[in-house]
MOPAC internal coordinates of N, CA, C and O (Angstrom, degrees):
PM7 1SCF
backbone

  N    0.0000 0     0.00 0     0.00 0    0    0    0
  C    1.4535 1     0.00 0     0.00 0    1    0    0
  C    1.5246 1   108.50 1     0.00 0    2    1    0
  O    1.2310 1   120.82 1   -50.85 1    3    2    1
  N    1.2941 1   116.04 1   129.15 1    3    2    1
  C    1.4579 1   122.22 1   178.57 1    5    3    2
  C    1.5248 1   108.36 1   -98.51 1    6    5    3
  O    1.2310 1   121.02 1   -43.91 1    7    6    5
  N    1.3226 1   115.66 1   136.09 1    7    6    5
  C    1.4598 1   120.58 1   178.55 1    9    7    6
  C    1.5225 1   107.88 1   -83.80 1   10    9    7
  O    1.2310 1   120.77 1   -57.84 1   11   10    9
  N    1.3190 1   116.14 1   122.16 1   11   10    9
  C    1.4624 1   120.41 1  -177.18 1   13   11   10
  C    1.5253 1   111.35 1   -77.51 1   14   13   11
  O    1.2310 1   121.26 1   -22.70 1   15   14   13
  N    1.3084 1   115.20 1   157.30 1   15   14   13
  C    1.4634 1   120.80 1   176.42 1   17   15   14
  C    1.5286 1   110.59 1   -63.58 1   18   17   15
  O    1.2310 1   120.45 1   147.01 1   19   18   17
  N    1.3330 1   116.74 1   -32.99 1   19   18   17
  C    1.4689 1   119.94 1   177.22 1   21   19   18
  C    1.5210 1   110.78 1   -62.28 1   22   21   19
  O    1.2310 1   120.65 1   139.23 1   23   22   21
  N    1.3275 1   116.37 1   -40.77 1   23   22   21
  C    1.4617 1   120.36 1   179.46 1   25   23   22
  C    1.5291 1   110.27 1   -67.20 1   26   25   23
  O    1.2310 1   120.07 1   139.46 1   27   26   25
  N    1.3149 1   117.47 1   -40.54 1   27   26   25
  C    1.4677 1   121.21 1   177.88 1   29   27   26
  C    1.5235 1   110.18 1   -63.35 1   30   29   27
  O    1.2310 1   120.08 1   138.66 1   31   30   29
  N    1.3227 1   117.45 1   -41.34 1   31   30   29
  C    1.4641 1   120.33 1   177.16 1   33   31   30
  C    1.5287 1   111.05 1   -63.39 1   34   33   31
  O    1.2310 1   120.33 1   141.47 1   35   34   33
  N    1.3154 1   116.97 1   -38.53 1   35   34   33
  C    1.4605 1   120.96 1   176.34 1   37   35   34
  C    1.5291 1   110.15 1   -60.56 1   38   37   35
  O    1.2310 1   120.42 1   135.44 1   39   38   37
  N    1.3229 1   116.79 1   -44.56 1   39   38   37
  C    1.4653 1   120.58 1   179.02 1   41   39   38
  C    1.5237 1   111.31 1   -60.34 1   42   41   39
  O    1.2310 1   120.81 1   140.23 1   43   42   41
  N    1.3177 1   116.05 1   -39.77 1   43   42   41
  C    1.4664 1   120.32 1  -179.11 1   45   43   42
  C    1.5263 1   111.89 1   -72.25 1   46   45   43
  O    1.2310 1   120.55 1   132.17 1   47   46   45
  N    1.3218 1   116.54 1   -47.83 1   47   46   45
  C    1.4666 1   120.26 1  -172.11 1   49   47   46
  C    1.5210 1   113.23 1   -81.94 1   50   49   47
  O    1.2310 1   119.94 1   132.30 1   51   50   49
  N    1.3080 1   117.72 1   -47.70 1   51   50   49
  C    1.4624 1   121.01 1  -174.51 1   53   51   50
  C    1.5282 1   113.08 1   -84.54 1   54   53   51
  O    1.2310 1   120.51 1   151.66 1   55   54   53
  N    1.3357 1   116.63 1   -28.34 1   55   54   53
  C    1.4602 1   119.79 1  -174.91 1   57   55   54
  C    1.5243 1   112.81 1  -114.83 1   58   57   55
  O    1.2310 1   121.02 1  -179.36 1   59   58   57
  N    1.3166 1   115.66 1     0.64 1   59   58   57
  C    1.4776 1   122.47 1   176.58 1   61   59   58
  C    1.5225 1   113.27 1    54.26 1   62   61   59
  O    1.2310 1   120.77 1  -143.76 1   63   62   61
  N    1.3216 1   116.14 1    36.24 1   63   62   61
  C    1.4621 1   119.82 1   175.23 1   65   63   62
  C    1.5244 1   108.44 1   -85.75 1   66   65   63
  O    1.2310 1   120.92 1   -41.11 1   67   66   65
  N    1.3064 1   115.85 1   138.89 1   67   66   65
  C    1.4604 1   120.49 1   179.76 1   69   67   66
  C    1.5288 1   110.02 1   -79.10 1   70   69   67
  O    1.2310 1   121.17 1   -15.20 1   71   70   69
  N    1.3123 1   115.37 1   164.80 1   71   70   69
  C    1.4664 1   120.52 1   176.60 1   73   71   70
  C    1.5221 1   110.13 1   -59.68 1   74   73   71
  O    1.2310 1   120.50 1   143.56 1   75   74   73
  N    1.3257 1   116.65 1   -36.44 1   75   74   73
  C    1.4648 1   121.20 1   179.68 1   77   75   74
  C    1.5261 1   110.99 1   -66.36 1   78   77   75
  O    1.2310 1   120.32 1   138.06 1   79   78   77
  N    1.3281 1   116.99 1   -41.94 1   79   78   77
  C    1.4627 1   120.36 1   178.81 1   81   79   78
  C    1.5255 1   110.73 1   -65.36 1   82   81   79
  O    1.2310 1   120.47 1   139.24 1   83   82   81
  N    1.3075 1   116.70 1   -40.76 1   83   82   81
  C    1.4613 1   120.47 1   178.82 1   85   83   82
  C    1.5253 1   110.15 1   -65.67 1   86   85   83
  O    1.2310 1   120.27 1   135.47 1   87   86   85
  N    1.3171 1   117.10 1   -44.53 1   87   86   85
  C    1.4688 1   120.73 1   178.40 1   89   87   86
  C    1.5213 1   110.65 1   -60.53 1   90   89   87
  O    1.2310 1   120.47 1   138.37 1   91   90   89
  N    1.3379 1   116.72 1   -41.63 1   91   90   89
  C    1.4650 1   121.02 1   178.30 1   93   91   90
  C    1.5305 1   109.93 1   -61.21 1   94   93   91
  O    1.2310 1   120.48 1   133.61 1   95   94   93
  N    1.3375 1   116.68 1   -46.39 1   95   94   93
  C    1.4568 1   120.63 1   179.54 1   97   95   94
  C    1.5193 1   112.09 1   -61.28 1   98   97   95
  O    1.2310 1   120.62 1   138.41 1   99   98   97
  N    1.3208 1   116.42 1   -41.59 1   99   98   97
  C    1.4649 1   120.24 1   178.19 1  101   99   98
  C    1.5202 1   111.24 1   -63.90 1  102  101   99
  O    1.2310 1   120.48 1   140.85 1  103  102  101
  N    1.3283 1   116.69 1   -39.15 1  103  102  101
  C    1.4683 1   120.20 1   178.46 1  105  103  102
  C    1.5305 1   110.52 1   -65.67 1  106  105  103
  O    1.2310 1   120.59 1   139.83 1  107  106  105
  N    1.3301 1   116.48 1   -40.17 1  107  106  105
  C    1.4661 1   120.85 1  -179.65 1  109  107  106
  C    1.5272 1   112.15 1   -65.13 1  110  109  107
  O    1.2310 1   120.47 1   154.15 1  111  110  109
  N    1.3149 1   116.70 1   -25.85 1  111  110  109
  C    1.4668 1   120.53 1  -174.04 1  113  111  110
  C    1.5253 1   112.87 1  -114.27 1  114  113  111
  O    1.2310 1   119.95 1  -156.46 1  115  114  113
  N    1.3191 1   117.69 1    23.54 1  115  114  113
  C    1.4720 1   120.23 1  -178.75 1  117  115  114
  C    1.5202 1   111.93 1   -53.30 1  118  117  115
  O    1.2310 1   120.23 1   136.44 1  119  118  117
  N    1.3186 1   117.16 1   -43.56 1  119  118  117
  C    1.4625 1   120.58 1  -177.29 1  121  119  118
  C    1.5293 1   112.06 1   -76.04 1  122  121  119
  O    1.2310 1   120.38 1   151.51 1  123  122  121
  N    1.3306 1   116.88 1   -28.49 1  123  122  121
  C    1.4663 1   121.27 1  -176.71 1  125  123  122
  C    1.5234 1   109.61 1  -139.48 1  126  125  123
  O    1.2310 1   119.68 1  -104.11 1  127  126  125
  N    1.3356 1   118.22 1    75.89 1  127  126  125
  C    1.4664 1   121.79 1  -175.84 1  129  127  126
  C    1.5269 1   114.32 1   -57.93 1  130  129  127
  O    1.2310 1   119.92 1   155.94 1  131  130  129
  N    1.3082 1   117.76 1   -24.06 1  131  130  129
  C    1.4653 1   119.34 1  -178.97 1  133  131  130
  C    1.5238 1   112.28 1   -65.82 1  134  133  131
  O    1.2310 1   119.91 1   165.97 1  135  134  133
  N    1.3293 1   117.78 1   -14.03 1  135  134  133
  C    1.4690 1   121.79 1   178.80 1  137  135  134
  C    1.5221 1   113.16 1   -84.47 1  138  137  135
  O    1.2310 1   119.49 1   178.14 1  139  138  137
  N    1.3071 1   118.58 1    -1.86 1  139  138  137
  C    1.4648 1   121.57 1  -174.28 1  141  139  138
  C    1.5304 1   113.49 1   -52.77 1  142  141  139
  O    1.2310 1   118.52 1   128.60 1  143  142  141
  N    1.3357 1   120.42 1   -51.40 1  143  142  141
  C    1.4700 1   118.63 1   179.19 1  145  143  142
  C    1.5316 1   112.95 1   -59.23 1  146  145  143
  O    1.2310 1   120.53 1   141.19 1  147  146  145
  N    1.3203 1   116.60 1   -38.81 1  147  146  145
  C    1.4618 1   120.68 1  -178.96 1  149  147  146
  C    1.5260 1   110.74 1   -67.70 1  150  149  147
  O    1.2310 1   119.86 1   142.52 1  151  150  149
  N    1.3165 1   117.88 1   -37.48 1  151  150  149
  C    1.4698 1   121.38 1   177.94 1  153  151  150
  C    1.5208 1   109.97 1   -62.23 1  154  153  151
  O    1.2310 1   119.89 1   135.82 1  155  154  153
  N    1.3218 1   117.81 1   -44.18 1  155  154  153
  C    1.4676 1   120.18 1   178.05 1  157  155  154
  C    1.5306 1   110.67 1   -59.88 1  158  157  155
  O    1.2310 1   120.45 1   138.70 1  159  158  157
  N    1.3247 1   116.75 1   -41.30 1  159  158  157
  C    1.4653 1   120.75 1   179.02 1  161  159  158
  C    1.5333 1   111.23 1   -69.58 1  162  161  159
  O    1.2310 1   120.63 1   134.89 1  163  162  161
  N    1.3237 1   116.40 1   -45.11 1  163  162  161
  C    1.4664 1   121.40 1  -177.18 1  165  163  162
  C    1.5277 1   111.61 1   -58.15 1  166  165  163
  O    1.2310 1   120.24 1   144.09 1  167  166  165
  N    1.3095 1   117.14 1   -35.91 1  167  166  165
  C    1.4633 1   121.04 1  -178.17 1  169  167  166
  C    1.5327 1   112.71 1   -96.05 1  170  169  167
  O    1.2310 1   120.31 1  -167.72 1  171  170  169
  N    1.3178 1   117.01 1    12.28 1  171  170  169
  C    1.4556 1   121.32 1   172.41 1  173  171  170
  C    1.5169 1   115.86 1    77.51 1  174  173  171
  O    1.2310 1   120.16 1  -162.94 1  175  174  173
  N    1.3282 1   117.29 1    17.06 1  175  174  173
  C    1.4594 1   119.99 1   179.61 1  177  175  174
  C    1.5238 1   111.85 1   -81.96 1  178  177  175
  O    1.2310 1   120.50 1   158.03 1  179  178  177
  N    1.3285 1   116.65 1   -21.97 1  179  178  177
  C    1.4608 1   122.05 1   174.89 1  181  179  178
  C    1.5269 1   108.13 1  -138.25 1  182  181  179
  O    1.2310 1   120.64 1   -20.41 1  183  182  181
  N    1.3433 1   116.39 1   159.59 1  183  182  181
  C    1.4648 1   120.16 1   177.70 1  185  183  182
  C    1.5319 1   110.03 1   -96.41 1  186  185  183
  O    1.2310 1   120.47 1    -0.54 1  187  186  185
  N    1.3248 1   116.71 1   179.46 1  187  186  185
  C    1.4640 1   119.48 1  -175.65 1  189  187  186
  C    1.5298 1   112.83 1   -65.97 1  190  189  187
  O    1.2310 1   119.93 1   145.69 1  191  190  189
  N    1.3195 1   117.74 1   -34.31 1  191  190  189
  C    1.4691 1   119.82 1   176.91 1  193  191  190
  C    1.5235 1   110.35 1   -64.40 1  194  193  191
  O    1.2310 1   120.85 1   137.85 1  195  194  193
  N    1.3273 1   115.98 1   -42.15 1  195  194  193
  C    1.4605 1   120.40 1   178.15 1  197  195  194
  C    1.5260 1   110.52 1   -66.92 1  198  197  195
  O    1.2310 1   120.41 1   143.35 1  199  198  197
  N    1.3342 1   116.82 1   -36.65 1  199  198  197
  C    1.4616 1   120.34 1   177.11 1  201  199  198
  C    1.5244 1   110.02 1   -59.83 1  202  201  199
  O    1.2310 1   120.32 1   134.37 1  203  202  201
  N    1.3252 1   117.00 1   -45.63 1  203  202  201
  C    1.4671 1   120.31 1   178.11 1  205  203  202
  C    1.5273 1   111.23 1   -57.84 1  206  205  203
  O    1.2310 1   120.45 1   135.60 1  207  206  205
  N    1.3314 1   116.74 1   -44.40 1  207  206  205
  C    1.4664 1   120.45 1   179.07 1  209  207  206
  C    1.5241 1   111.42 1   -63.62 1  210  209  207
  O    1.2310 1   120.73 1   137.10 1  211  210  209
  N    1.3325 1   116.21 1   -42.90 1  211  210  209
  C    1.4661 1   119.62 1   179.08 1  213  211  210
  C    1.5199 1   111.00 1   -62.83 1  214  213  211
  O    1.2310 1   120.51 1   137.38 1  215  214  213
  N    1.3149 1   116.64 1   -42.62 1  215  214  213
  C    1.4607 1   119.36 1  -179.97 1  217  215  214
  C    1.5230 1   111.12 1   -64.14 1  218  217  215
  O    1.2310 1   120.09 1   145.77 1  219  218  217
  N    1.3302 1   117.44 1   -34.23 1  219  218  217
  C    1.4674 1   120.62 1   175.27 1  221  219  218
  C    1.5276 1   111.19 1   -63.71 1  222  221  219
  O    1.2310 1   119.96 1   139.59 1  223  222  221
  N    1.3286 1   117.68 1   -40.41 1  223  222  221
  C    1.4698 1   122.23 1   179.71 1  225  223  222
  C    1.5235 1   111.82 1   -77.25 1  226  225  223
  O    1.2310 1   120.53 1   151.91 1  227  226  225
  N    1.3158 1   116.59 1   -28.09 1  227  226  225
  C    1.4668 1   122.01 1  -174.73 1  229  227  226
  C    1.5163 1   111.14 1   -67.71 1  230  229  227
  O    1.2310 1   120.26 1   137.12 1  231  230  229
  N    1.3179 1   117.10 1   -42.88 1  231  230  229
  C    1.4523 1   121.68 1  -173.76 1  233  231  230
  C    1.4535 1   112.94 1   -78.11 1  234  233  231
  O    1.2310 1   120.10 1   180.00 1  235  234  233

């Protein structure tokens, strides 16, 4: 799964994640990119409401 630029922009604008945080998340999920929203939540970068929104946009 390739992460689209639209999804990256959503992470930056709607969730206020920095480019560094996004890059870190992408590195953590290289083998399994579908885990990206969960990784952000697991490490406290987003809350559960934001996780739900991300999962809606992810699929």
